[in-house]
DOLOFI-97370 format. One record per residue (C-alpha): residue number from 0; x, y, z; chain. Coordinates in steps of 0.05 Angstrom, whole numbers. Layout:
REM residues N
REC / NUM / X / Y / Z / A
...
END
This chain:
REM residues 414
REC / 0 / 2017 / 1375 / 1547 / A
REC / 1 / 1952 / 1357 / 1563 / A
REC / 2 / 1944 / 1334 / 1634 / A
REC / 3 / 1987 / 1396 / 1650 / A
REC / 4 / 1950 / 1443 / 1621 / A
REC / 5 / 1887 / 1412 / 1657 / A
REC / 6 / 1922 / 1413 / 1715 / A
REC / 7 / 1962 / 1463 / 1709 / A
REC / 8 / 1911 / 1520 / 1682 / A
REC / 9 / 1900 / 1599 / 1709 / A
REC / 10 / 1858 / 1583 / 1763 / A
REC / 11 / 1896 / 1520 / 1791 / A
REC / 12 / 1968 / 1556 / 1789 / A
REC / 13 / 1936 / 1615 / 1810 / A
REC / 14 / 1897 / 1576 / 1870 / A
REC / 15 / 1971 / 1540 / 1892 / A
REC / 16 / 2002 / 1611 / 1897 / A
REC / 17 / 1945 / 1640 / 1938 / A
REC / 18 / 1954 / 1569 / 1985 / A
REC / 19 / 2021 / 1577 / 2000 / A
REC / 20 / 2037 / 1658 / 2010 / A
REC / 21 / 1961 / 1662 / 2040 / A
REC / 22 / 1955 / 1591 / 2078 / A
REC / 23 / 1897 / 1622 / 2140 / A
REC / 24 / 1844 / 1665 / 2118 / A
REC / 25 / 1845 / 1683 / 2204 / A
REC / 26 / 1896 / 1699 / 2197 / A
REC / 27 / 1912 / 1766 / 2229 / A
REC / 28 / 1930 / 1828 / 2194 / A
REC / 29 / 1911 / 1780 / 2139 / A
REC / 30 / 1859 / 1786 / 2068 / A
REC / 31 / 1869 / 1767 / 1991 / A
REC / 32 / 1820 / 1758 / 1929 / A
REC / 33 / 1819 / 1743 / 1877 / A
REC / 34 / 1789 / 1774 / 1809 / A
REC / 35 / 1721 / 1765 / 1794 / A
REC / 36 / 1743 / 1728 / 1716 / A
REC / 37 / 1758 / 1656 / 1771 / A
REC / 38 / 1684 / 1646 / 1795 / A
REC / 39 / 1668 / 1611 / 1730 / A
REC / 40 / 1658 / 1549 / 1724 / A
REC / 41 / 1695 / 1531 / 1667 / A
REC / 42 / 1767 / 1575 / 1643 / A
REC / 43 / 1792 / 1521 / 1580 / A
REC / 44 / 1739 / 1495 / 1535 / A
REC / 45 / 1705 / 1440 / 1567 / A
REC / 46 / 1738 / 1442 / 1628 / A
REC / 47 / 1695 / 1460 / 1677 / A
REC / 48 / 1751 / 1484 / 1742 / A
REC / 49 / 1739 / 1439 / 1802 / A
REC / 50 / 1686 / 1464 / 1865 / A
REC / 51 / 1764 / 1461 / 1916 / A
REC / 52 / 1790 / 1511 / 1872 / A
REC / 53 / 1735 / 1555 / 1866 / A
REC / 54 / 1732 / 1552 / 1950 / A
REC / 55 / 1803 / 1565 / 1953 / A
REC / 56 / 1814 / 1617 / 1902 / A
REC / 57 / 1739 / 1655 / 1949 / A
REC / 58 / 1741 / 1710 / 1960 / A
REC / 59 / 1738 / 1745 / 1898 / A
REC / 60 / 1723 / 1815 / 1878 / A
REC / 61 / 1755 / 1862 / 1816 / A
REC / 62 / 1801 / 1903 / 1838 / A
REC / 63 / 1836 / 1958 / 1801 / A
REC / 64 / 1919 / 1966 / 1829 / A
REC / 65 / 1957 / 2004 / 1776 / A
REC / 66 / 1938 / 1997 / 1692 / A
REC / 67 / 1885 / 1936 / 1700 / A
REC / 68 / 1867 / 1885 / 1755 / A
REC / 69 / 1914 / 1833 / 1785 / A
REC / 70 / 1887 / 1770 / 1792 / A
REC / 71 / 1901 / 1777 / 1865 / A
REC / 72 / 1904 / 1830 / 1907 / A
REC / 73 / 1920 / 1822 / 1984 / A
REC / 74 / 1959 / 1837 / 2050 / A
REC / 75 / 1997 / 1785 / 2094 / A
REC / 76 / 2069 / 1788 / 2130 / A
REC / 77 / 2098 / 1744 / 2087 / A
REC / 78 / 2161 / 1709 / 2113 / A
REC / 79 / 2231 / 1717 / 2075 / A
REC / 80 / 2221 / 1658 / 2027 / A
REC / 81 / 2174 / 1708 / 1994 / A
REC / 82 / 2215 / 1760 / 2006 / A
REC / 83 / 2274 / 1798 / 2005 / A
REC / 84 / 2269 / 1836 / 2069 / A
REC / 85 / 2218 / 1813 / 2128 / A
REC / 86 / 2192 / 1872 / 2140 / A
REC / 87 / 2159 / 1940 / 2123 / A
REC / 88 / 2144 / 1989 / 2161 / A
REC / 89 / 2098 / 1978 / 2215 / A
REC / 90 / 2047 / 1956 / 2171 / A
REC / 91 / 2040 / 1890 / 2122 / A
REC / 92 / 2058 / 1899 / 2047 / A
REC / 93 / 2004 / 1894 / 1983 / A
REC / 94 / 2019 / 1844 / 1943 / A
REC / 95 / 1999 / 1838 / 1872 / A
REC / 96 / 2001 / 1771 / 1841 / A
REC / 97 / 1987 / 1753 / 1773 / A
REC / 98 / 1977 / 1686 / 1743 / A
REC / 99 / 1993 / 1654 / 1673 / A
REC / 100 / 1974 / 1570 / 1661 / A
REC / 101 / 1973 / 1537 / 1603 / A
REC / 102 / 1923 / 1559 / 1552 / A
REC / 103 / 1877 / 1515 / 1498 / A
REC / 104 / 1941 / 1505 / 1462 / A
REC / 105 / 2000 / 1501 / 1508 / A
REC / 106 / 2028 / 1563 / 1510 / A
REC / 107 / 2039 / 1604 / 1568 / A
REC / 108 / 2052 / 1675 / 1565 / A
REC / 109 / 2095 / 1690 / 1626 / A
REC / 110 / 2133 / 1754 / 1594 / A
REC / 111 / 2062 / 1786 / 1604 / A
REC / 112 / 2045 / 1776 / 1665 / A
REC / 113 / 2123 / 1797 / 1682 / A
REC / 114 / 2100 / 1868 / 1655 / A
REC / 115 / 2043 / 1860 / 1680 / A
REC / 116 / 2060 / 1845 / 1760 / A
REC / 117 / 2107 / 1904 / 1748 / A
REC / 118 / 2054 / 1962 / 1730 / A
REC / 119 / 2014 / 1939 / 1797 / A
REC / 120 / 2087 / 1961 / 1829 / A
REC / 121 / 2055 / 2023 / 1824 / A
REC / 122 / 1994 / 2008 / 1874 / A
REC / 123 / 2040 / 1944 / 1906 / A
REC / 124 / 2082 / 1934 / 1948 / A
REC / 125 / 2110 / 1875 / 1919 / A
REC / 126 / 2085 / 1839 / 1866 / A
REC / 127 / 2107 / 1756 / 1828 / A
REC / 128 / 2084 / 1723 / 1765 / A
REC / 129 / 2066 / 1661 / 1784 / A
REC / 130 / 2073 / 1611 / 1730 / A
REC / 131 / 2074 / 1523 / 1717 / A
REC / 132 / 2159 / 1511 / 1733 / A
REC / 133 / 2165 / 1484 / 1667 / A
REC / 134 / 2146 / 1550 / 1638 / A
REC / 135 / 2188 / 1596 / 1673 / A
REC / 136 / 2255 / 1613 / 1627 / A
REC / 137 / 2328 / 1642 / 1645 / A
REC / 138 / 2299 / 1695 / 1604 / A
REC / 139 / 2240 / 1716 / 1647 / A
REC / 140 / 2277 / 1701 / 1705 / A
REC / 141 / 2328 / 1768 / 1691 / A
REC / 142 / 2261 / 1803 / 1661 / A
REC / 143 / 2244 / 1798 / 1740 / A
REC / 144 / 2292 / 1812 / 1763 / A
REC / 145 / 2304 / 1875 / 1715 / A
REC / 146 / 2244 / 1902 / 1748 / A
REC / 147 / 2239 / 1871 / 1813 / A
REC / 148 / 2183 / 1815 / 1801 / A
REC / 149 / 2187 / 1750 / 1836 / A
REC / 150 / 2169 / 1698 / 1807 / A
REC / 151 / 2132 / 1634 / 1832 / A
REC / 152 / 2135 / 1572 / 1801 / A
REC / 153 / 2089 / 1516 / 1814 / A
REC / 154 / 2090 / 1442 / 1799 / A
REC / 155 / 2030 / 1397 / 1780 / A
REC / 156 / 2024 / 1377 / 1851 / A
REC / 157 / 2023 / 1443 / 1878 / A
REC / 158 / 2089 / 1457 / 1906 / A
REC / 159 / 2103 / 1529 / 1905 / A
REC / 160 / 2179 / 1559 / 1895 / A
REC / 161 / 2203 / 1631 / 1900 / A
REC / 162 / 2249 / 1625 / 1837 / A
REC / 163 / 2259 / 1697 / 1844 / A
REC / 164 / 2242 / 1747 / 1908 / A
REC / 165 / 2227 / 1816 / 1913 / A
REC / 166 / 2245 / 1880 / 1942 / A
REC / 167 / 2181 / 1911 / 1983 / A
REC / 168 / 2177 / 1985 / 1959 / A
REC / 169 / 2132 / 2049 / 1977 / A
REC / 170 / 2083 / 2072 / 1935 / A
REC / 171 / 2017 / 2110 / 1928 / A
REC / 172 / 1957 / 2084 / 1953 / A
REC / 173 / 1890 / 2088 / 1915 / A
REC / 174 / 1824 / 2072 / 1941 / A
REC / 175 / 1813 / 2010 / 1917 / A
REC / 176 / 1892 / 1994 / 1950 / A
REC / 177 / 1860 / 2027 / 2019 / A
REC / 178 / 1805 / 1983 / 2008 / A
REC / 179 / 1825 / 1909 / 2020 / A
REC / 180 / 1887 / 1944 / 2069 / A
REC / 181 / 1836 / 1956 / 2102 / A
REC / 182 / 1802 / 1897 / 2112 / A
REC / 183 / 1873 / 1862 / 2134 / A
REC / 184 / 1853 / 1899 / 2189 / A
REC / 185 / 1819 / 1891 / 2274 / A
REC / 186 / 1770 / 1937 / 2233 / A
REC / 187 / 1772 / 1906 / 2166 / A
REC / 188 / 1686 / 1879 / 2165 / A
REC / 189 / 1702 / 1798 / 2173 / A
REC / 190 / 1644 / 1744 / 2198 / A
REC / 191 / 1674 / 1754 / 2264 / A
REC / 192 / 1673 / 1833 / 2268 / A
REC / 193 / 1594 / 1844 / 2293 / A
REC / 194 / 1558 / 1791 / 2339 / A
REC / 195 / 1518 / 1846 / 2386 / A
REC / 196 / 1475 / 1899 / 2354 / A
REC / 197 / 1478 / 1951 / 2414 / A
REC / 198 / 1535 / 2004 / 2423 / A
REC / 199 / 1523 / 1990 / 2500 / A
REC / 200 / 1554 / 1923 / 2497 / A
REC / 201 / 1618 / 1944 / 2458 / A
REC / 202 / 1628 / 2012 / 2515 / A
REC / 203 / 1611 / 1956 / 2566 / A
REC / 204 / 1670 / 1919 / 2549 / A
REC / 205 / 1720 / 1977 / 2551 / A
REC / 206 / 1687 / 1995 / 2618 / A
REC / 207 / 1708 / 1914 / 2647 / A
REC / 208 / 1769 / 1916 / 2616 / A
REC / 209 / 1786 / 1971 / 2656 / A
REC / 210 / 1741 / 1950 / 2735 / A
REC / 211 / 1785 / 1901 / 2778 / A
REC / 212 / 1752 / 1850 / 2770 / A
REC / 213 / 1758 / 1803 / 2724 / A
REC / 214 / 1728 / 1824 / 2652 / A
REC / 215 / 1689 / 1769 / 2621 / A
REC / 216 / 1661 / 1757 / 2692 / A
REC / 217 / 1644 / 1828 / 2705 / A
REC / 218 / 1620 / 1839 / 2626 / A
REC / 219 / 1574 / 1777 / 2639 / A
REC / 220 / 1535 / 1797 / 2711 / A
REC / 221 / 1538 / 1874 / 2689 / A
REC / 222 / 1521 / 1887 / 2615 / A
REC / 223 / 1515 / 1817 / 2561 / A
REC / 224 / 1534 / 1740 / 2572 / A
REC / 225 / 1566 / 1750 / 2502 / A
REC / 226 / 1627 / 1767 / 2530 / A
REC / 227 / 1665 / 1736 / 2463 / A
REC / 228 / 1630 / 1779 / 2418 / A
REC / 229 / 1634 / 1841 / 2463 / A
REC / 230 / 1704 / 1832 / 2451 / A
REC / 231 / 1705 / 1827 / 2378 / A
REC / 232 / 1661 / 1887 / 2374 / A
REC / 233 / 1696 / 1927 / 2412 / A
REC / 234 / 1751 / 1910 / 2383 / A
REC / 235 / 1730 / 1922 / 2313 / A
REC / 236 / 1706 / 2000 / 2336 / A
REC / 237 / 1784 / 2009 / 2371 / A
REC / 238 / 1763 / 2008 / 2434 / A
REC / 239 / 1811 / 1948 / 2442 / A
REC / 240 / 1864 / 1916 / 2425 / A
REC / 241 / 1884 / 1842 / 2426 / A
REC / 242 / 1954 / 1832 / 2446 / A
REC / 243 / 2003 / 1784 / 2453 / A
REC / 244 / 2001 / 1793 / 2521 / A
REC / 245 / 1932 / 1800 / 2518 / A
REC / 246 / 1878 / 1851 / 2501 / A
REC / 247 / 1879 / 1924 / 2511 / A
REC / 248 / 1846 / 1996 / 2516 / A
REC / 249 / 1863 / 2034 / 2455 / A
REC / 250 / 1866 / 2124 / 2461 / A
REC / 251 / 1799 / 2116 / 2442 / A
REC / 252 / 1773 / 2057 / 2487 / A
REC / 253 / 1806 / 2098 / 2542 / A
REC / 254 / 1770 / 2155 / 2530 / A
REC / 255 / 1710 / 2117 / 2546 / A
REC / 256 / 1725 / 2104 / 2615 / A
REC / 257 / 1758 / 2173 / 2635 / A
REC / 258 / 1676 / 2195 / 2605 / A
REC / 259 / 1655 / 2149 / 2646 / A
REC / 260 / 1694 / 2161 / 2716 / A
REC / 261 / 1684 / 2243 / 2696 / A
REC / 262 / 1600 / 2226 / 2687 / A
REC / 263 / 1588 / 2166 / 2750 / A
REC / 264 / 1662 / 2173 / 2789 / A
REC / 265 / 1678 / 2101 / 2775 / A
REC / 266 / 1682 / 2041 / 2735 / A
REC / 267 / 1636 / 2007 / 2780 / A
REC / 268 / 1586 / 2072 / 2791 / A
REC / 269 / 1584 / 2071 / 2713 / A
REC / 270 / 1573 / 1996 / 2697 / A
REC / 271 / 1510 / 1997 / 2738 / A
REC / 272 / 1475 / 2054 / 2687 / A
REC / 273 / 1481 / 1990 / 2641 / A
REC / 274 / 1438 / 1955 / 2665 / A
REC / 275 / 1374 / 1991 / 2663 / A
REC / 276 / 1389 / 1997 / 2583 / A
REC / 277 / 1384 / 1913 / 2578 / A
REC / 278 / 1337 / 1886 / 2521 / A
REC / 279 / 1317 / 1965 / 2509 / A
REC / 280 / 1294 / 1973 / 2443 / A
REC / 281 / 1305 / 2052 / 2444 / A
REC / 282 / 1346 / 2090 / 2409 / A
REC / 283 / 1412 / 2099 / 2438 / A
REC / 284 / 1409 / 2182 / 2442 / A
REC / 285 / 1343 / 2178 / 2466 / A
REC / 286 / 1349 / 2129 / 2536 / A
REC / 287 / 1421 / 2156 / 2544 / A
REC / 288 / 1438 / 2223 / 2506 / A
REC / 289 / 1503 / 2219 / 2537 / A
REC / 290 / 1530 / 2161 / 2523 / A
REC / 291 / 1493 / 2167 / 2456 / A
REC / 292 / 1543 / 2227 / 2444 / A
REC / 293 / 1595 / 2179 / 2458 / A
REC / 294 / 1566 / 2130 / 2417 / A
REC / 295 / 1566 / 2179 / 2359 / A
REC / 296 / 1635 / 2186 / 2374 / A
REC / 297 / 1659 / 2118 / 2376 / A
REC / 298 / 1624 / 2100 / 2309 / A
REC / 299 / 1649 / 2155 / 2259 / A
REC / 300 / 1729 / 2135 / 2288 / A
REC / 301 / 1702 / 2075 / 2246 / A
REC / 302 / 1732 / 2080 / 2194 / A
REC / 303 / 1664 / 2067 / 2138 / A
REC / 304 / 1629 / 2108 / 2182 / A
REC / 305 / 1648 / 2178 / 2142 / A
REC / 306 / 1643 / 2153 / 2066 / A
REC / 307 / 1582 / 2122 / 2082 / A
REC / 308 / 1553 / 2191 / 2103 / A
REC / 309 / 1588 / 2230 / 2048 / A
REC / 310 / 1560 / 2189 / 2003 / A
REC / 311 / 1489 / 2186 / 2040 / A
REC / 312 / 1479 / 2266 / 2039 / A
REC / 313 / 1502 / 2271 / 1962 / A
REC / 314 / 1444 / 2222 / 1953 / A
REC / 315 / 1388 / 2270 / 1995 / A
REC / 316 / 1416 / 2323 / 1947 / A
REC / 317 / 1417 / 2302 / 1900 / A
REC / 318 / 1334 / 2283 / 1903 / A
REC / 319 / 1345 / 2212 / 1937 / A
REC / 320 / 1321 / 2223 / 2012 / A
REC / 321 / 1304 / 2161 / 2034 / A
REC / 322 / 1352 / 2109 / 1992 / A
REC / 323 / 1349 / 2032 / 1994 / A
REC / 324 / 1396 / 1986 / 2015 / A
REC / 325 / 1393 / 1962 / 1935 / A
REC / 326 / 1392 / 2046 / 1918 / A
REC / 327 / 1453 / 2053 / 1959 / A
REC / 328 / 1496 / 1986 / 1945 / A
REC / 329 / 1499 / 2008 / 1860 / A
REC / 330 / 1499 / 2088 / 1876 / A
REC / 331 / 1571 / 2068 / 1928 / A
REC / 332 / 1601 / 2016 / 1870 / A
REC / 333 / 1592 / 2058 / 1816 / A
REC / 334 / 1639 / 2115 / 1869 / A
REC / 335 / 1679 / 2054 / 1909 / A
REC / 336 / 1671 / 1991 / 1881 / A
REC / 337 / 1721 / 1956 / 1921 / A
REC / 338 / 1702 / 1978 / 1984 / A
REC / 339 / 1631 / 1973 / 1959 / A
REC / 340 / 1627 / 1900 / 1951 / A
REC / 341 / 1671 / 1885 / 2010 / A
REC / 342 / 1631 / 1931 / 2063 / A
REC / 343 / 1562 / 1897 / 2033 / A
REC / 344 / 1571 / 1827 / 2008 / A
REC / 345 / 1580 / 1760 / 2036 / A
REC / 346 / 1641 / 1740 / 2027 / A
REC / 347 / 1632 / 1668 / 2000 / A
REC / 348 / 1638 / 1640 / 1937 / A
REC / 349 / 1552 / 1639 / 1912 / A
REC / 350 / 1552 / 1707 / 1933 / A
REC / 351 / 1594 / 1741 / 1902 / A
REC / 352 / 1584 / 1711 / 1825 / A
REC / 353 / 1511 / 1716 / 1839 / A
REC / 354 / 1524 / 1793 / 1834 / A
REC / 355 / 1589 / 1806 / 1801 / A
REC / 356 / 1598 / 1788 / 1729 / A
REC / 357 / 1672 / 1775 / 1707 / A
REC / 358 / 1687 / 1844 / 1693 / A
REC / 359 / 1661 / 1864 / 1763 / A
REC / 360 / 1594 / 1888 / 1746 / A
REC / 361 / 1532 / 1887 / 1798 / A
REC / 362 / 1473 / 1846 / 1771 / A
REC / 363 / 1415 / 1889 / 1803 / A
REC / 364 / 1369 / 1816 / 1803 / A
REC / 365 / 1414 / 1790 / 1868 / A
REC / 366 / 1414 / 1859 / 1895 / A
REC / 367 / 1341 / 1843 / 1912 / A
REC / 368 / 1358 / 1783 / 1951 / A
REC / 369 / 1376 / 1794 / 2029 / A
REC / 370 / 1409 / 1739 / 2027 / A
REC / 371 / 1482 / 1763 / 1985 / A
REC / 372 / 1494 / 1820 / 2051 / A
REC / 373 / 1544 / 1818 / 2103 / A
REC / 374 / 1509 / 1820 / 2177 / A
REC / 375 / 1553 / 1856 / 2213 / A
REC / 376 / 1537 / 1913 / 2165 / A
REC / 377 / 1460 / 1917 / 2145 / A
REC / 378 / 1442 / 1895 / 2206 / A
REC / 379 / 1496 / 1905 / 2265 / A
REC / 380 / 1531 / 1968 / 2236 / A
REC / 381 / 1461 / 1997 / 2215 / A
REC / 382 / 1440 / 1982 / 2279 / A
REC / 383 / 1492 / 2013 / 2303 / A
REC / 384 / 1489 / 2065 / 2271 / A
REC / 385 / 1424 / 2079 / 2290 / A
REC / 386 / 1436 / 2078 / 2362 / A
REC / 387 / 1486 / 2132 / 2351 / A
REC / 388 / 1430 / 2179 / 2311 / A
REC / 389 / 1463 / 2188 / 2251 / A
REC / 390 / 1413 / 2132 / 2198 / A
REC / 391 / 1330 / 2137 / 2209 / A
REC / 392 / 1333 / 2065 / 2214 / A
REC / 393 / 1357 / 2005 / 2253 / A
REC / 394 / 1381 / 1934 / 2206 / A
REC / 395 / 1354 / 1881 / 2200 / A
REC / 396 / 1395 / 1807 / 2195 / A
REC / 397 / 1385 / 1785 / 2118 / A
REC / 398 / 1345 / 1725 / 2126 / A
REC / 399 / 1279 / 1781 / 2139 / A
REC / 400 / 1316 / 1827 / 2104 / A
REC / 401 / 1288 / 1866 / 2035 / A
REC / 402 / 1326 / 1917 / 1994 / A
REC / 403 / 1278 / 1941 / 1965 / A
REC / 404 / 1250 / 1974 / 2026 / A
REC / 405 / 1310 / 1976 / 2071 / A
REC / 406 / 1329 / 2060 / 2073 / A
REC / 407 / 1388 / 2077 / 2087 / A
REC / 408 / 1367 / 2148 / 2096 / A
REC / 409 / 1397 / 2197 / 2150 / A
REC / 410 / 1366 / 2226 / 2215 / A
REC / 411 / 1399 / 2293 / 2192 / A
REC / 412 / 1411 / 2305 / 2124 / A
REC / 413 / 1445 / 2378 / 2124 / A
END
């Protein structure tokens, strides 16, 4: 039992379950976080958590669902072996996992894990207990079936089996759950979201897609050579969607094309104007006022923008007229903790364990280090909001960022 207790302590059980239910972090419409308590280097007394286990469990966040904080919260279209139905509506289900492993006394509190998982169904679409296979009894299985909780058994070799599969249910959605759902979408803030910091490149991709020529060639010749970054950013801003049949304009992207046709008569003529803006650092609303206003509409449609503007306005009303990045993150974390962590902090084990304690609290000293921040937010997204006329200052790359002097202020507070 001593060996099993080490091999199947709670972090190891959760890591095996995550590998099976969320095997590919880069899969579309997929995202998962584990609770900040698992960022610890030691779980059982004197027993270190292996680095590969922590790497599997990362990223970490402290997400409240129902009456507590599940060990894992994620979004993914799970295979039928894990769910009683293969599909729930148009979106993949929000999943919660409660892991229970051997304690230092050799016990496994499976019943408590089932009850905890059941509590998460207030906001999750499916909930599971994950536990060592020998610890799961017939009584546990009966209780899980009655409560619609899935049961995942884990072997020491990492094999995971679903002894009980839950039915997918509908429920209410909290701000915390919404933040995780959002991260699983094409607009979720991940390393693949933004690679360029000027809005013309993303607007230009929509126009190049509507052009009669080959999209990548038109974009490279007329707008920007980094075509892959432009495509990803256009998808991030919901100007295009990447489908199995190829990249297509969304309704917002079509509106960009209509705007170009209205002002220039053709997509080709509109693209001619883009050549004048190459390498321009002037605010887009000043160098091209009409395009700048269109950019404002596009970035306002991005779900995080309204929340940021609303909170910055409230800070202004409270006398914080030129908040630093540290001020903003500390403020936002009180109001929207899960959203704040996902939007601003890098998803690496190192960054989040430095900034977050086991209970999800912030380490103010760590926030003063620019390297813990997510570049697509503090550099590219902030630059977009600057060019759209929303913020007073553009963004900075994390290695050049001084969070205590980096100002996030509204250009026109009301």
